[in-house]
KOLLO-603135 format. One record per atom (N, C-alpha, C, O, CB): x negated, y negated, z negated. Coordinates in steps of 0.05 Angstrom, whole numbers, plus 5000, padded with zeros to 4 digits. Atoms other than C-alpha are relative to their C-alpha. Glycine has a CB too. Example, Ala and Ser with C-alpha at 12.3 -4.5 7.8 and 13.67 -1.06 7.14 Angstrom:
<atoms>
498250245000;475450904844;498249765000;496149764987;502049994975;501650245001;472750214857;501549784986;500549564982;499149915029;
</atoms>
This chain:
<atoms>
497950175005;847158494890;501250044972;501749864957;502250025021;499249945027;849558854829;499550294994;499650465011;503049934995;500149735009;848359474788;500350004970;501149804959;497350135008;499449985029;848759714716;498149834983;498749794959;499850284992;501850165016;842959274694;500349705005;498849544994;497250085006;499850284993;845458614722;500649834975;502749884962;502249955021;499650175023;844758084667;501249745008;500549635029;497449964985;498850264995;848857444663;499149814979;499649864955;503150025001;501150195019;845456854630;501049725007;500849645030;496950014999;498750264995;848856174623;497949775000;497749624981;502149944979;502050224997;843255724647;501149785017;500549555013;497450125013;498950214982;847155364702;498349965024;495950035024;500449754985;501450054976;845255154770;498749725001;497249665020;501850035024;501350265001;843154444751;497150044991;496650194973;501549814981;502849965005;835654384750;499349874973;499949634969;498349895023;500950115025;832654294681;497150074997;496050255011;501650124976;502849965003;825554274658;499450254984;500550294962;498649764986;500949765013;822454944640;497050015001;495849905019;501350265013;502949985000;815255104622;499150175024;500550355032;498950114974;501049844978;810955374678;499450284990;498450324967;497449875012;500449725008;810456134677;498050125019;497750055042;502750155001;501949854983;805156604702;500750294999;502050384980;497149954991;499549724999;805657324722;497850145015;496150025027;502850065011;502049854985;801657884752;500149935029;502249935041;500550314996;500150094972;799357664820;499849705002;499249595024;502550095014;500350295000;799256934800;497649934984;496550094969;502549854989;502450085013;793456534775;500549964970;502449824963;498849755013;499750055029;792556554699;498049784992;496949645008;499550264984;501650215010;788456104654;497150015010;495749815011;500050004970;502849974990;781956384682;499849965030;497649965041;499050274992;500050054971;784056264754;499850265016;499550255040;497749835007;500249754986;783857004771;502750105009;504850024999;498650224982;497549874991;789057414808;499450285009;497150345017;501349835023;500449724993;790058144823;501050045028;503450065033;501550194980;499349984972;789958224899;501150275007;502250315029;497749935017;498949734995;791958954893;502850034990;504150244993;498250214987;497350005011;798558774860;501749805015;500949575019;500049944970;498050184989;804658484894;502149964979;503350164969;501250115027;498050065020;809358144845;502549905013;502649705027;498949804979;497450074989;816658124863;501649874978;501949984956;501550265010;498250155018;821057604828;502850045011;503350005035;499249704998;497349934990;828357794832;502149944978;501449894955;500150295008;497949995020;835057764798;500150294989;498650464999;502849925012;500249745014;836558364753;501150245015;500750465006;501549974974;498849774986;840058794805;498150135020;498950315034;502549915014;501949874982;833758964844;499750294991;499450354968;497349854999;500449725005;833059714850;499150145025;500050075047;502550134988;501049844977;829460214895;499350274990;498450304967;497649865015;500749735008;828360964893;497050024996;495449905010;500950215021;502949985006;821661154862;498450105023;496250005028;499750184975;501549884978;819561574921;499649805023;497649805036;501350265010;500250204979;821061014970;497949794993;496349715010;502849875005;501950205008;817060504930;497250125000;495349995008;500649904972;502649875000;811361004922;498950035028;496550005032;500250284987;500949984972;811161104997;498849735009;496749735022;502350085018;501150264993;810160355006;497349954987;495549864999;502049784992;502550055015;804760324952;497850175012;495550085014;500450064970;502149824989;801060914983;499149905027;496749905033;501150285002;500650084973;801460655054;498649725001;496949675017;502549995017;501050274999;799859925038;497549964982;495949784988;502149814991;502250045019;794960004980;500649814978;498849754962;497649925015;499250195020;798859514937;501750144979;503450314986;501449765012;498149935021;802159644870;502049784997;501449545000;498550054973;497850205002;808859294860;500749974971;501350164956;502450095016;499050085026;810658934796;502549845004;502649655020;497849854983;497550144997;817758694787;500549834975;500349924953;502350205004;499250195022;819758084745;502949925004;503549755019;498149765000;497150074998;827358064736;500449734986;499249674966;501750224988;499550275011;830157374722;502849934994;503649704995;499049815019;497250065007;837457454702;501750005024;501150125045;500249734986;498150014978;843357304747;498749835022;496849695018;502749884991;501250134976;842057024817;499649704996;497549605003;501750065024;500350295004;843356304799;497749924982;496249744988;502649884989;502250055018;838656314741;497350065012;495449915009;500350164974;502549924988;833256684779;499049805021;496749745022;500350285013;500750204980;833456194837;499049744987;497049624995;502449945019;500850245014;833155604789;497250024989;495649844992;501949954977;502649965013;827155884752;497850005022;495749895017;500050264984;502049994978;823556024818;499449735010;497149665017;501050195022;500550274990;824555314841;498449834980;496649684987;502849865005;501350165020;822255024775;497050084997;495449924988;501450044973;502849915002;815855444777;498650035027;496650175029;500050274985;501149954973;814455394851;497149915003;495750035020;501749855020;502850084998;807855024841;498050204988;495750214996;499649734987;501649795013;805255594798;501950244997;502750314975;498949914972;497949805000;809856164818;499350254983;497050324980;500650095028;500349755016;810956784776;499050235017;497850425006;502650074987;500749774983;809757234836;499549915028;498849695034;502150204999;500650044972;808957304910;502449995018;502549845037;498150215009;497649984984;815757474937;502449964982;502450064959;500250285015;497450025015;822757274914;502150145016;502450105040;500749704996;497749874987;828657714929;502649934984;502649934960;499750315000;497450035012;835957554916;501349735003;503449684992;499750054971;498650254994;837456854941;502050065022;501350185042;498049775009;497949944980;844056904979;500949755014;499949535009;502350144986;499150224983;847756475028;501349784985;501649554995;501850105021;498850215016;851256094972;498049814989;498649584983;501650134978;502150165012;844655834945;497649955018;495749825010;499050134975;502350004983;840055885005;499049715006;496649665005;500750135026;500850274993;840055145023;498549874977;496649714981;502349835008;501450115023;837854964952;497150105000;495349944995;501550084974;502749895000;831955424957;498349885022;496049815018;500150315003;501550114977;829955175026;499449714996;497249615002;501550055026;500450295004;830854445009;497949934979;496749724980;502749874992;502050045021;826454524948;497350125007;495550134990;501050114974;502649904992;820854844988;499150254986;496750294981;497949794997;500749765016;821155514952;498450205016;496750345005;502650134991;501349804984;818655925011;498249895021;498549665030;502150175013;501750074977;813155905063;500750185023;501750405019;497050034992;499149854977;814356145134;498550275003;496150304999;499549845025;501149744992;813356875153;502250165014;504450205002;498950164976;498049834985;817057285206;499350294995;497350395006;500049935030;500649725007;817357985178;500350195023;502050145041;501950094977;499849794980;816258585222;502750144997;503550214975;497750204999;497349885001;823058875240;502249795001;504649875002;500250164976;497950214999;826658205242;501750035025;504149975024;498749724998;498549974975;828658355314;502150224998;503850245015;498150065022;498149785004;832458965287;502349924981;504150084977;498650244990;497950095018;836758555239;502449925017;502149785038;499049764983;497650074986;843958475261;500149695003;499649554984;502550114986;500250294995;844557775293;501549834981;500649614975;501049955028;498350185017;850057515247;498649944973;499549764959;502650134995;501350045026;845257565187;497449845003;496149794982;499550264987;502550154997;839357195217;500549704996;502449585008;498850055028;499850295004;838356475193;497249895001;495250035001;501449944972;502550145001;832855955194;498050125020;495650165014;498850024971;501649864980;830256265258;497749835011;495949935024;501750105022;502150174990;826055655275;497550024982;495349994992;501049715001;502250005018;821755715213;499550274986;497350324976;500449794978;500349745012;822956425187;499049994971;497250144963;498050175016;500850025028;822456225114;501350224983;500350284961;500749734989;498849795015;827056785092;500650245018;500950215043;502649914987;499549754986;828257515112;502750114990;502950164966;497750204996;497549885009;835357795111;499550284990;497950435002;502150015023;500549735012;835658425067;502550164998;502650405005;498749974973;497549855004;842858615051;502449825002;502149575002;499950144973;497550154999;850058405055;502250154985;502050394981;500849955029;497849885014;856458535018;502349794997;502049565004;499250104972;497750175003;863258255001;500849964971;501150154956;502450125015;499050075026;865157884937;503150015001;504349865017;498949724990;497149964999;872358094924;501250054972;499750144954;500850235019;498649925024;877458174868;500350305000;501250415020;502749854997;499549725004;877558884842;502350034980;502849864963;497450154989;497849955018;883559184806;499950284988;498950475000;502749965014;499949765016;884659724754;502550165009;504850085003;500149944969;497749854989;889060244789;501950114979;504350104982;499050235017;498449885021;891460564725;501949794988;504249844982;498350124978;498350215011;893959904697;502449945017;504749925008;498349744995;497850084982;898059724758;502050235004;504450185008;498949915027;498249774998;900860424763;501750024975;504250064977;498450265003;498549985025;902860434689;502149784997;504249824986;498149994977;498250235002;906159754695;501849975024;503349785027;498449744996;498350004976;909459924761;499949725014;501949615022;502950074993;500550264988;906359294790;498150035024;496150175023;498749804980;501649994976;903559214860;497549824996;497849594989;501649915025;502450165003;896258984858;500049765019;501149785041;497550175005;500150234982;895058284887;498150065023;496250225020;499049754984;501749954977;891958274956;498849755012;497049775028;501750145021;500950264988;890857534972;499349804978;499949844955;502149895019;500550225018;888256904940;502649904988;502949854964;498549775014;497450115009;895456654936;501350184980;502550084961;501849965024;498849825019;897757274900;499049964972;500649984953;499550295008;501250035027;893057144842;501249784983;501049794959;497049955003;498750225014;896856514824;502950054993;504249884981;499749745016;497249945004;903556864820;500550084970;498750194957;500950235018;499449955028;907056934752;499650294991;498850334968;502849934994;500349725008;906757694752;497150084994;496650294982;501150185022;502949945006;899157664748;498849814980;496449784978;498449985026;500950185021;898857164691;498350144979;499050364970;502449864987;501849905020;893057284643;498750275007;498050424989;501450034974;501249744992;890357874684;497249975013;495850175014;501950135020;502550044984;884357574722;497749894982;498149714967;500549825023;502550115012;877257474696;498149955024;497750125041;498750194979;501950074979;872157124740;497549894986;497549834962;501149795020;502650105011;864956884731;499949695005;501149585023;497750145013;500550294998;862756164721;498649945027;496550055032;498349904976;501250074974;861355864789;497449854998;495949845017;502049835016;502550155004;855655454759;497850184990;495450094990;500549784980;502149835011;851956054731;499850275013;498050435007;500450044971;499849734990;853856664772;500449995030;502049845041;502250154987;499849984971;852956844845;502850105009;504049975027;497950195011;497249924992;859657234850;502049794993;504049755007;500750264988;498250215007;863056674813;500049785020;502149675028;499349894972;500250204979;860456174863;501150095026;502549945040;497049915003;498849894975;862256624921;503050005000;504249945020;499050295004;497150015002;869356674896;501149715003;503149675016;501050124973;499250284996;869755914891;499849935030;501649805041;498249824984;500350064972;867055854962;502150145017;503050035037;497150085010;497849864986;872056374986;502649844998;504149825018;500450284989;497650165003;877655944958;499949745016;501949655026;500649944970;500350254984;874755324991;500350065030;501549905045;497249884995;499649934972;874555695058;502950065006;503949995027;498350255006;497249934996;881655935048;501849755000;503649735016;500950194978;498250225004;884755275025;498949735010;500349535010;500749984972;501150254989;879954745054;499249804979;499749844955;502049875018;501050205019;876854135023;502149874983;501649804960;498649785016;497850135014;883553845003;501750184983;503150094965;501749855019;498249825013;886854474978;498950174978;500550284962;501250175019;501149805019;882054884936;500449914971;500750094954;497150055006;499750085027;882654454874;502850054990;503250134967;499349704997;497249945007;890154514874;500450304994;501950384976;501949915022;499949715005;889255264879;498950084973;500150244959;498550155022;501249935025;884655294819;501749894976;501650004955;497249894998;498250095020;889554874779;502250214994;503050264971;501449735008;498049795003;894655424792;498850244986;500150364968;501150085027;501349775013;889655964772;499649954970;500150124953;497350065013;500450075028;888055594707;502750024985;502850124963;498849724998;497449995012;895455514692;501050294997;502650364980;502049845016;499149715001;896256264706;498150164982;498350414982;499950115028;501549865021;891156434652;497450135009;496550324996;501750204989;502649894992;884756584690;497949974978;497849764965;498949875026;502150015020;879056754642;497349975015;496850115034;500050254982;502650044988;872056504659;497850084980;497849994957;499749705009;502249925016;865756824632;497449945015;497549865038;500150314993;502550104989;858356684645;499150155025;498250035044;497950014979;501249854978;856457254692;501450265005;503350344992;497150054994;498749754990;858157894728;500050224979;502150364976;498650095025;500249785018;855758384675;502149974978;503550174971;497350024987;498050045021;860258074621;502850045011;504450174999;499749724989;497449974988;866158034668;500750295005;502950384998;500249845026;499449734990;865658734696;499850214978;501450404977;498150075022;500549795019;862959134637;501149954972;501050124955;497150054998;498850065026;866358774579;502949925002;504650004985;498449784986;497350114998;872658434603;501950165018;504350175013;499949725010;498449864980;875058874661;500850284989;499150444981;498450035026;499049745011;879459464639;499550235019;499850465011;502949974994;500349794980;877959854703;497350135001;497150355012;500749895026;502749884999;870459974694;499750204977;501150164956;497849794999;500449815021;868060554652;499149874974;500149934952;498050225008;500950145024;864260094605;502149814989;502349774965;497449855007;498050185008;869859594604;502250134983;503250024964;501349875024;498049855015;874760114579;498950064972;500450034952;500850265014;501249955026;869960304523;499849754983;500149764959;497250125004;500350255014;868959574505;502749874993;502849664980;498449815017;497450125006;876459444501;500849785019;502349615012;500149904972;499350214981;876759024564;503050005006;504350205009;498550055026;497150034997;883758754574;500949865025;503249785028;501249864976;499350134975;883458444643;499950205023;497850315029;498149765006;500049804978;885658904701;499249895027;499250035047;502750125002;500950124975;883158414754;497349864994;497149724974;502149805011;502650125005;875858204761;498849925027;499150065047;498250194985;501550074976;871657834813;497450174999;495850144981;499349695000;502349824999;866458354834;499350035029;499049835044;500650274987;500949944972;864558694900;501750225012;502850394998;497050075001;498649784986;867859134952;498650264995;499850484998;500249945030;501549765005;862359634936;500150094971;498850294964;497149965007;499849925028;864159674862;501650274997;500750434980;501449794984;498649745002;869260254871;498250235006;498250434991;502450005018;501849784996;863960704903;498050034976;497350264969;498449955025;501849985023;859360534844;501450154977;500150314963;499149734991;498549875022;864760754795;500150305005;499850464986;502949894998;499949714993;865361424832;497350134996;497250354984;501050045029;502749885000;857961554838;498950024972;497550214965;498149845017;501150005027;856261374766;501750164980;500850214958;499849714990;498349855018;862061774736;498650264993;497450405009;502750065014;501249755009;859762364694;501250245015;499850435022;500450034969;498649804984;864962784729;501349865024;503249715020;502150164983;499250154977;865962534799;503050045006;503950275011;498450075025;497149974995;873462384810;500550025030;498849965046;501549764988;499349974972;877162524874;500649735013;500749715038;502450185002;499450274989;878861784881;498849804981;498249854958;503049965003;501250215017;875961134855;502149904981;504549874988;498949775018;498150115020;879160864791;500749715005;502549604992;498950034972;499550284994;878860164819;500449965030;499650125047;497649834990;499550064972;881159844884;499149715006;498349564988;502950035006;500950264991;879559224924;502349845013;503849955029;497750035021;498050184988;884058634941;498649875024;497349665021;501149794979;501650084977;881458535011;500649725011;499149615027;500350205022;499350274992;884957875022;498749794983;499349554985;502949965000;501450195018;880357554969;497050005004;495549904988;500750064971;502949954996;873557714999;498549775013;499549635030;499650255017;501950194989;867657265014;497550145007;496450294990;499549764980;502449854991;861757525055;497549874989;496949644993;500050015031;502550095012;855157475019;497650145014;497850385019;499950064969;502449894989;848257585049;497649924982;497449694974;499549915029;502350065017;841857635008;497450005016;497150155036;499850214977;502550034986;834857435030;497750024981;497950004957;500049725014;502550005015;827657505008;498149815015;498549765039;498850294998;501950184987;821857035022;497350014986;497150084962;501149725000;502750025011;814456935011;499849734986;500149524998;497850015023;500050245016;813756434955;497849805007;495549895013;499850074970;502150204996;810155784967;498050014977;498850054954;501349715002;502249985020;803455794931;499650284989;498350314968;500649814978;500549725008;803756554925;497050055002;495749975021;501650205017;502849935001;796856824907;499350235019;497250235031;499150064972;500549774983;797457474945;501849995024;503850155026;500450274984;498350034977;800357255011;499950255018;502050325030;499249755016;500249764983;797757865049;501850224989;503250355004;497150095002;498349805012;801058335000;502949935001;504650115006;499250054972;497250084998;807357925000;501250045027;503550135030;500249704993;499049954973;807957965075;500450305005;502450375018;497949895020;499749714997;806958715073;502650104986;504050274996;497650164988;497649925014;812558765022;502549915015;504550065016;500049884971;497750094984;817358345065;500450195024;502750255031;499549715009;499849814978;815758815123;501450264990;503150375004;497350075011;498949765012;817559395077;503049984996;504450185000;498750064973;497150045005;824459105061;501750055025;504150105023;500549724989;498449964975;826459175134;499450285013;500550335034;499349785020;500449734989;823859885144;502550164998;504250114981;497750144986;497749825001;828960425158;500150154974;502350194963;499950205023;500049855025;826760795096;501249834977;502949944962;497150074992;498850175021;828360205050;502949945005;504649954987;498449744997;497350084993;834659995087;501950244996;504250194988;500149905029;498349775005;837360705084;500450064970;502550164962;498950255014;500049955029;835660765010;501749804985;502949874964;497250004990;498950235015;838560094989;502950034991;503549954969;499649765016;497250005008;846060214990;500750144973;502250034957;501650135021;499449855025;846160734934;498349914977;498650014955;499750295005;501650115022;841060344893;501049734991;501149674967;497149985008;499050265007;843959644896;502949955008;504049745004;498249785012;497250004992;850859794924;500649765018;502449595012;501849994976;499750204979;850159334984;499750145027;498950375028;497949774996;500249904973;850359435059;497349915012;496449695007;502349915017;502550084986;843959435101;500649805022;502849795032;498650255011;499750194978;842758895152;498650105026;498949975047;498849734992;501449894977;838359315199;501950165017;503550325008;497650174991;498449854981;841559595261;499650304996;497350394992;499349925029;500049705002;843260345256;499050104973;498450344971;498250105022;500649905027;841460385182;502350174990;504650124998;499449774980;498049815009;845160935146;501749884977;500749754959;498750264990;498250095020;851360765105;501250254987;502350425001;502349825011;499149765013;853261285052;503050055004;504549855006;499449994970;497249954997;859961635061;501849894978;504149834982;500550305003;498550115023;862061394992;500949725005;503049624996;498450024974;499450284993;861860685019;502449995018;504349845013;497649865012;497950014981;866360815078;502650114989;504850034997;499350155026;497649885012;871161225035;501249834979;503649794978;499450274989;499050145024;871660804972;499749705000;501049564986;498650114976;500550295000;868960114989;499149895027;497049785028;498049934979;500850114974;868859935063;499849705000;501049564983;502050095022;500250294998;866859235083;502749885008;504350015022;497849925020;497550144993;872458735090;500049945030;497949885042;500249734984;499850044971;874958665161;500149705007;499149625028;502550145011;499850294994;876457925156;499349844975;501049704964;502949935009;500850155024;872457625098;499949705005;499549625028;497350104989;500450294998;872356885085;497049955003;495350094992;501149854975;502850084996;865856555108;499949705002;501949565007;498850135026;500550284997;862855865108;497349965013;495450115007;500149854973;502550054986;857455585153;498049904979;498749754961;500449795022;502050095019;850855475116;499949704996;499549604974;497350095009;500050305002;851154725132;502349904983;502049714968;500149885028;497750075016;858054685101;499550054970;500149894953;502550165009;500749945028;855655025038;498049804989;498349704967;498950294998;502150195009;849454585034;501149724994;500349594975;497949985021;498950275003;853553945042;501949974976;502249764966;501449925026;497950025019;858854114991;499750154974;501050104954;502550095012;500149825022;856554644942;499849864973;501349914955;497650195003;500450125026;853954204886;502449844990;503149854967;497549825001;497650155007;859953744887;502350184994;503950124975;500749805022;497849815006;864754324890;499650124973;501650154958;500050225022;500549875026;861454654830;500549794978;501649864957;497150104998;499550215020;861653994792;503049954996;503949934973;498649745008;497150045002;868953894808;501450244987;503250214971;501249945028;498949765011;870554614792;499650014970;501450084955;498750255013;500650005029;867154554724;501849814985;502849884963;497149934995;498350195013;871053934706;502950105000;504450054980;499849735014;497249914997;877554244730;500650254983;502750264970;500650065029;499349745012;877054944702;498950034971;500350164955;498850225017;501249955026;872454914641;500649784979;499949814956;497150035003;499550225019;874754264609;503049964996;503849794980;498849735010;
</atoms>
């Protein structure tokens, strides 16, 4: 979902024409393909421990090549545009905010991964066709810089409504809902909170209250946000940022000298539940290897490893959650959610309206 390498690229979610791309595992000009290689297409936050990946490669006989594709919105767009001649075999990183777009455009072919029966029921979707495999989940939430609020003797905001109050004017930075998965998740959270008729009025208030919008998560968190280690170095001046409930544990774990407490906190009344999926790409050249890789994503070894590599929660029953997560970044108890059908029916129009309202 996010890590230190997450790139934000302003491509947008509207489909535009891009040249067809080829990659290892896909057919090149000679029509050949490497059946011993599985190519994973993903957003930039994909990460796995070397020993865990090596175990898969040893047991399966396949080598894994990873092709990162920018932020989630960009990566999904590119995968759709190249679906007839895909860059790889498996795509990871389409979440519930963009899932209907991927499915409606025929991005994936059916495959029920081994271990699907061990996935927690609330994360299973498309069970009639099994075109995607649930992999991880997390909460998109506003994070705050504890030092700033302490120094200014100001109580951090805790709800969507708080963010529009005068005392938080010019403090929030969020990502573009048209180019960024967390930005879109935050928009959907506000739509769930205020309904079809109320969310635009809410964003008018946020705009009047000085919300800053940037292209993607990396820019928001590592350049604009004063609470992250990189943000402080970069002169970030916004003590509120749309990020993840798991960002505070990441700050603790990545610190050169581990602090006794996280330097950032979570406004739990602003959270939207996100789930990420992987799927076997339509027209994939190495379908056998792709299926083996999808099976791997649901193994206990991968699911236990994933939290401290991508700072997300596992979806497999009884998978291990690191103590840093429960201490510094527990999951939201009552996150905002939207039914997939609701997202599918409204997402594009909501993003279009949001763009006209907030960016113009």
